[in-house]
C-alpha positions as CSV (number, residue, x, y, z in Angstrom):
1,M,8.5,6.9,-4.7
2,N,11.8,7.5,-3.0
3,F,13.8,4.9,-1.2
4,S,13.0,6.1,2.4
5,L,9.2,6.1,1.6
6,R,9.5,2.6,0.1
7,V,11.2,1.3,3.3
8,V,8.5,2.9,5.5
9,G,5.8,1.3,3.3
10,I,7.3,-2.1,3.5
11,F,7.7,-1.7,7.3
12,L,4.1,-0.7,7.8
13,L,2.9,-3.5,5.5
14,G,4.7,-5.9,7.8
15,I,3.0,-4.4,10.8
16,A,-0.4,-4.7,9.2
17,F,0.0,-8.4,8.4
18,S,1.5,-9.1,11.8
19,L,-1.7,-8.1,13.6
20,P,-3.3,-11.4,14.7
21,S,-6.6,-12.5,13.3
22,T,-7.7,-13.3,16.8
23,A,-7.7,-9.6,17.6
24,Q,-10.1,-8.9,14.8
25,N,-12.9,-11.4,15.3
26,D,-15.8,-11.1,17.7
27,D,-16.0,-14.5,19.4
28,E,-16.6,-14.8,23.1
29,F,-16.9,-11.1,24.0
30,S,-19.0,-10.4,27.1
31,L,-20.8,-7.1,27.8
32,V,-19.3,-5.7,31.0
33,R,-20.7,-2.1,31.1
34,E,-23.3,-0.1,29.3
35,E,-24.0,3.6,29.7
36,D,-25.6,6.2,27.3
37,S,-25.6,3.8,24.3
38,I,-21.9,3.1,24.9
39,Y,-21.1,-0.6,25.1
40,V,-17.9,-2.0,26.7
41,Y,-17.1,-5.7,26.1
42,E,-14.2,-7.9,27.3
43,R,-12.7,-11.3,26.6
44,W,-9.5,-13.0,27.6
45,I,-7.3,-14.4,24.9
46,I,-3.6,-15.4,24.6
47,F,-1.5,-12.3,24.0
48,P,-0.2,-12.5,20.5
49,D,3.4,-13.9,20.2
50,S,3.8,-14.3,23.9
51,D,6.2,-17.0,25.0
52,P,5.3,-18.6,27.3
53,P,1.7,-17.9,26.5
54,L,0.1,-15.1,28.6
55,N,-3.6,-14.6,29.1
56,A,-4.5,-11.0,28.1
57,R,-7.6,-8.9,28.3
58,E,-9.1,-7.5,25.1
59,V,-11.5,-4.6,25.5
60,K,-13.9,-3.4,22.9
61,G,-15.9,-0.2,23.0
62,E,-18.7,0.4,20.6
63,F,-20.6,3.7,20.2
64,F,-22.2,6.1,17.8
65,V,-21.1,9.8,17.2
66,N,-22.8,12.6,15.4
67,T,-19.7,13.5,13.4
68,S,-17.8,12.5,10.2
69,I,-15.1,9.9,9.8
70,Q,-12.5,12.5,9.1
71,K,-13.2,14.5,12.2
72,A,-13.1,11.4,14.4
73,Y,-9.8,10.4,12.9
74,K,-8.2,13.9,13.3
75,L,-9.1,14.0,16.9
76,L,-7.0,10.9,17.6
77,K,-3.9,12.9,16.6
78,D,-4.8,16.3,18.0
79,E,-2.1,17.1,20.5
80,N,-4.0,20.2,21.7
81,K,-7.1,18.3,22.6
82,I,-5.9,14.9,23.6
83,M,-5.9,15.6,27.4
84,D,-9.4,16.9,27.2
85,W,-10.7,13.4,26.4
86,Q,-8.0,10.8,27.3
87,K,-8.2,10.4,31.1
88,H,-5.0,10.5,33.2
89,V,-2.8,11.4,30.2
90,T,-0.2,14.0,31.3
91,E,2.1,13.8,28.3
92,F,1.3,13.2,24.6
93,K,3.4,13.5,21.5
94,V,2.8,12.6,17.8
95,Y,5.8,11.7,15.6
96,P,4.9,12.0,11.9
97,L,6.3,9.5,9.4
98,S,7.1,10.1,5.7
99,T,3.7,8.8,4.7
100,D,0.1,10.1,5.4
101,T,-1.1,6.6,6.4
102,A,1.0,6.2,9.5
103,W,2.4,8.0,12.6
104,R,4.0,7.2,15.9
105,E,2.7,8.3,19.3
106,Y,4.0,8.6,22.9
107,S,1.7,8.9,25.8
108,Y,2.3,9.0,29.6
109,H,-0.5,7.9,31.9
110,D,-0.7,9.1,35.5
111,I,-2.8,6.1,36.8
112,P,-4.6,6.1,40.2
113,W,-3.6,3.6,42.8
114,P,-3.4,0.6,42.7
115,V,-2.0,0.7,39.1
116,S,1.5,2.3,38.7
117,D,2.2,5.1,36.2
118,Q,2.5,3.8,32.7
119,D,3.5,4.9,29.3
120,H,3.4,3.6,25.7
121,F,5.0,4.2,22.4
122,L,2.8,3.1,19.5
123,I,2.8,3.0,15.7
124,Y,-0.5,3.6,14.0
125,C,-1.3,2.4,10.4
126,I,-4.4,3.3,8.3
127,E,-5.1,0.0,6.7
128,K,-8.4,1.0,5.0
129,R,-9.7,4.4,4.1
130,D,-12.7,5.2,1.8
131,N,-15.8,7.3,2.0
132,D,-17.7,4.8,4.2
133,K,-15.1,3.3,6.5
134,M,-11.7,3.8,8.0
135,F,-9.7,1.1,9.8
136,I,-6.6,2.1,11.9
137,S,-4.4,-0.5,13.6
138,F,-1.9,0.3,16.3
139,K,0.7,-1.7,18.2
140,S,3.7,-1.0,20.5
141,T,7.0,-0.2,18.8
142,Y,10.5,0.6,20.0
143,D,12.9,3.5,19.3
144,E,15.3,4.2,22.2
145,A,16.5,7.4,20.5
146,V,13.0,8.9,20.2
147,S,11.3,7.3,23.2
148,P,13.6,5.6,25.8
149,E,12.0,3.8,28.7
150,R,11.8,5.8,31.9
151,D,12.8,4.7,35.4
152,G,9.8,3.8,37.6
153,V,7.4,3.8,34.7
154,T,5.8,0.7,33.2
155,R,6.1,0.6,29.4
156,M,2.9,-1.0,28.2
157,N,2.9,-3.6,25.4
158,L,-0.3,-3.0,23.4
159,L,-2.1,-3.6,20.2
160,G,-5.5,-2.8,18.9
161,S,-7.5,-0.8,16.4
162,W,-10.0,2.0,15.7
163,T,-12.8,1.4,13.1
164,F,-15.0,4.3,11.9
165,Q,-18.0,3.4,9.8
166,K,-20.3,5.9,8.1
167,I,-24.0,5.5,9.1
168,T,-25.3,8.8,7.6
169,D,-23.6,11.9,6.3
170,S,-23.5,13.2,9.9
171,K,-23.3,10.0,12.0
172,I,-20.7,7.2,12.4
173,K,-20.3,4.1,14.4
174,A,-16.9,3.8,16.2
175,T,-15.3,0.6,17.5
176,Y,-12.2,0.7,19.7
177,R,-10.3,-2.4,20.5
178,I,-7.2,-2.9,22.6
179,I,-5.2,-5.8,24.0
180,S,-2.7,-5.3,26.8
181,Q,-0.4,-7.7,28.6
182,P,-1.8,-8.3,32.1
183,S,-0.3,-6.9,35.2
184,S,0.3,-8.7,38.5
185,I,-2.3,-6.6,40.3
186,P,-5.5,-8.7,41.1
187,R,-8.4,-8.1,38.8
188,I,-10.6,-7.1,41.7
189,F,-8.7,-3.9,41.7
190,T,-7.9,-3.4,38.0
191,D,-11.3,-4.3,36.5
192,P,-13.2,-1.3,37.9
193,V,-10.4,1.1,37.0
194,I,-10.1,-0.1,33.4
195,R,-13.9,-0.1,32.7
196,R,-14.5,3.3,34.4
197,N,-11.6,5.0,32.6
198,L,-12.6,3.6,29.2
199,M,-16.3,4.7,29.7
200,S,-15.3,8.2,30.8
201,T,-12.8,8.5,27.9
202,I,-15.3,7.5,25.3
203,K,-17.9,10.0,26.7
204,S,-15.4,12.8,26.6
205,Y,-14.4,11.8,23.0
206,I,-18.0,12.0,21.9
207,K,-18.6,15.3,23.7
208,I,-15.7,17.0,21.9
209,L,-16.8,15.7,18.5
210,E,-20.4,16.8,19.0
211,E,-19.6,20.2,20.3
212,K,-21.3,23.0,18.4
213,K,-18.7,25.2,16.7
């Protein structure tokens, strides 16, 4: 292993261990929306490492897909298809790293009123991968040279995960979790937008994975 790869490995290990345990347990979630066997849950927790402490929404989506773990994973990184299933995304770029277990991603979101346009720059890390399960964590990262902040666009601070679990040879269970720092916009406006967008995004993700080739 060369020096640069060792550095990347140490850096990613730090990211994996820095993900808070509160983001990975299932306490106090409430079901807020259910459609077509897709379940969306929410809870409010303290955003990790916030000072002063900030209450933040954690969203969890659970659903089943007639596909394989590998196909579900590959779709997350497919620049040619991302806009077919991620709603309101107008720019998307994957930045590979010198390891097959991590990558960085930029995404620009053209969000309907009352939420302003937003973007994010994330690093993804595959923490577990075998024949029966894949666990991928992600969190915001910073690199002014690769992804400088843009005027008039809110840079989101996020962390979360994807879990793909094999049910049969042709079916998996997917669990998506994300925590974001809250905005100043009242929840009466943001709640419907967040829940509706997540539900439509999951439906589109499933549709692409289950398309007959």
